[in-house]
Backbone as numpy.savetxt, mean C-alpha at the origin, in Angstrom:
# Nx Ny Nz CAx CAy CAz Cx Cy Cz
6.41 10.49 6.05 7.61 9.87 5.57 7.34 8.42 5.18
7.89 7.97 4.12 7.65 6.60 3.58 8.45 5.61 4.42
7.83 4.44 4.65 8.56 3.35 5.28 9.55 2.79 4.26
10.77 2.51 4.68 11.82 2.01 3.75 12.01 0.54 3.97
11.90 -0.23 2.88 12.04 -1.67 2.96 12.95 -2.13 1.79
13.93 -3.02 2.07 14.78 -3.55 1.03 14.05 -4.71 0.37
14.06 -4.74 -0.98 13.42 -5.78 -1.74 14.32 -6.18 -2.88
14.50 -7.50 -3.06 15.22 -7.99 -4.23 14.36 -7.79 -5.49
14.93 -7.26 -6.56 14.17 -7.00 -7.77 13.53 -8.25 -8.39
14.08 -9.43 -8.08 13.51 -10.69 -8.63 12.38 -11.24 -7.77
12.17 -10.66 -6.62 11.16 -11.15 -5.68 9.77 -10.53 -5.98
8.72 -11.33 -5.69 7.38 -10.81 -5.65 6.91 -11.01 -4.24
6.70 -9.92 -3.53 6.39 -9.97 -2.08 5.14 -9.21 -1.80
4.48 -9.62 -0.69 3.28 -8.93 -0.26 3.60 -7.93 0.85
2.97 -6.77 0.75 3.10 -5.69 1.69 1.74 -5.26 2.15
1.55 -5.13 3.48 0.26 -4.81 4.04 0.38 -3.52 4.80
-0.59 -2.63 4.57 -0.71 -1.38 5.33 -1.95 -1.61 6.25
-1.67 -1.48 7.57 -2.74 -1.67 8.54 -3.27 -0.25 8.96
-4.46 0.05 8.60 -5.09 1.31 8.83 -5.91 1.33 10.13
-5.97 0.23 10.86 -6.91 0.13 11.98 -6.71 1.19 13.07
-5.49 1.55 13.39 -5.30 2.58 14.43 -5.85 3.94 13.98
-5.84 4.17 12.67 -6.34 5.46 12.16 -7.88 5.40 12.03
-8.40 4.24 11.58 -9.81 4.11 11.31 -10.70 3.95 12.51
-10.21 3.19 13.51 -11.02 2.81 14.70 -11.62 4.00 15.40
-10.82 5.05 15.77 -11.41 6.21 16.49 -12.46 6.94 15.69
-12.38 6.76 14.33 -13.32 7.45 13.43 -14.53 6.60 13.16
-14.57 5.33 13.63 -15.67 4.41 13.34 -15.86 4.34 11.84
-14.79 4.21 11.08 -14.83 4.23 9.59 -14.19 2.97 9.09
-14.48 2.61 7.86 -13.92 1.40 7.22 -13.45 1.73 5.76
-12.53 0.91 5.29 -12.09 1.04 3.90 -13.13 0.49 2.98
-13.44 1.24 1.89 -14.36 0.74 0.90 -13.65 0.51 -0.47
-12.52 1.21 -0.70 -11.76 0.98 -1.91 -10.29 1.30 -1.68
-9.46 0.67 -2.49 -8.02 0.80 -2.37 -7.42 0.98 -3.78
-6.41 1.84 -3.89 -5.65 1.97 -5.14 -4.18 1.95 -4.71
-3.39 1.19 -5.46 -1.94 1.16 -5.21 -1.27 1.85 -6.38
-0.41 2.82 -6.11 0.20 3.64 -7.11 1.74 3.40 -7.03
2.32 2.62 -7.98 3.75 2.34 -7.92 4.59 3.37 -8.64
5.84 3.52 -8.19 6.79 4.37 -8.97 7.24 3.55 -10.16
7.91 4.26 -11.12 8.43 3.59 -12.30 9.31 2.43 -11.92
9.19 1.29 -12.59 10.00 0.15 -12.34 9.42 -0.85 -11.38
8.36 -0.45 -10.68 7.68 -1.34 -9.73 6.35 -1.75 -10.35
5.95 -3.03 -10.12 4.70 -3.55 -10.63 3.85 -4.04 -9.49
2.59 -3.60 -9.38 1.66 -4.16 -8.43 0.95 -5.33 -9.15
1.29 -6.54 -8.73 0.77 -7.74 -9.39 -0.70 -7.97 -9.06
-1.05 -7.79 -7.80 -2.44 -7.94 -7.35 -2.57 -7.23 -6.03
-3.83 -6.98 -5.62 -4.07 -6.38 -4.31 -5.44 -6.75 -3.76
-5.60 -6.58 -2.48 -6.84 -6.87 -1.82 -6.93 -6.00 -0.58
-8.13 -5.99 0.01 -8.29 -5.26 1.27 -9.35 -5.86 2.18
-9.27 -5.52 3.43 -10.34 -5.82 4.40 -10.89 -4.47 4.77
-11.69 -4.44 5.82 -12.24 -3.16 6.26 -11.21 -2.27 6.90
-10.01 -2.85 7.28 -9.01 -2.03 7.98 -7.58 -2.23 7.44
-7.38 -3.14 6.44 -6.02 -3.34 5.92 -6.03 -3.36 4.40
-4.89 -3.08 3.79 -4.73 -3.17 2.37 -3.45 -3.93 2.09
-3.48 -4.88 1.16 -2.30 -5.69 0.84 -2.06 -5.66 -0.66
-0.80 -5.54 -1.04 -0.43 -5.58 -2.44 0.75 -6.57 -2.62
0.72 -7.33 -3.72 1.87 -8.12 -4.14 2.63 -7.31 -5.12
3.93 -7.02 -4.79 4.75 -6.10 -5.58 5.95 -6.86 -6.16
6.26 -6.54 -7.44 7.42 -7.11 -8.05 8.24 -6.01 -8.76
9.45 -6.40 -9.23 10.26 -5.43 -9.97 11.19 -4.61 -9.09
11.67 -3.54 -9.70 12.60 -2.67 -9.00 14.02 -2.83 -9.51
14.88 -2.00 -9.04 16.30 -1.98 -9.38 17.13 -2.06 -8.13
18.21 -2.84 -8.13 19.07 -2.98 -7.00 19.56 -1.63 -6.51
19.42 -1.36 -5.23 19.88 -0.16 -4.54 19.20 1.15 -4.98
18.11 1.05 -5.67 17.35 2.23 -6.09 16.24 2.45 -5.09
15.92 3.73 -4.84 14.76 4.09 -3.98 13.53 4.14 -4.86
12.64 3.24 -4.62 11.35 3.19 -5.37 10.25 3.01 -4.32
9.08 3.42 -4.75 7.97 3.53 -3.81 6.71 2.94 -4.39
5.79 2.57 -3.52 4.45 2.23 -3.87 3.56 2.92 -2.84
2.51 3.59 -3.32 1.64 4.32 -2.42 0.29 3.61 -2.34
-0.19 3.40 -1.13 -1.50 2.83 -0.87 -2.48 3.97 -0.60
-3.46 4.10 -1.49 -4.47 5.16 -1.33 -5.81 4.50 -1.04
-6.40 4.90 0.11 -7.71 4.34 0.46 -8.78 5.39 0.41
-9.99 4.89 0.19 -11.21 5.70 0.38 -12.04 4.98 1.37
-12.62 5.74 2.34 -13.38 5.12 3.41 -14.91 5.32 3.14
-15.71 4.62 3.91 -17.14 4.70 3.81 -17.65 6.17 4.04
-16.93 6.91 4.87 -17.32 8.29 5.17 -16.77 9.28 4.13
-16.02 8.75 3.12 -15.48 9.62 2.06 -14.11 10.17 2.31
-13.46 9.73 3.40 -12.06 10.13 3.65 -11.15 9.45 2.61
-10.12 10.17 2.18 -9.11 9.61 1.31 -7.75 9.90 1.95
-6.89 8.84 2.01 -5.58 9.02 2.63 -4.58 8.08 1.96
-3.29 8.44 2.08 -2.21 7.68 1.47 -1.22 7.26 2.52
-0.59 6.10 2.27 0.61 5.66 2.99 1.59 5.16 1.92
2.83 5.53 1.99 3.85 5.17 1.01 4.92 4.30 1.66
5.21 3.20 0.95 6.28 2.31 1.40 7.30 2.16 0.27
């Protein structure tokens, strides 16, 4: 289930997905990140550490349900998504 967050369409805000609870028991780290926005959302920039991924997001429509998905690939080749 996607995390639901209210965002003003005129705002550009940063959102971070913390993968550390999932990665630590696997002794794995993030090696690449892709952010996939729904229509109307723009990912302005993004970055990552070995356990977190952050995107600056803009756009959207008032009272519309829109999403951005964070897709990571790990050093061991695991691929997973979290949607906000």
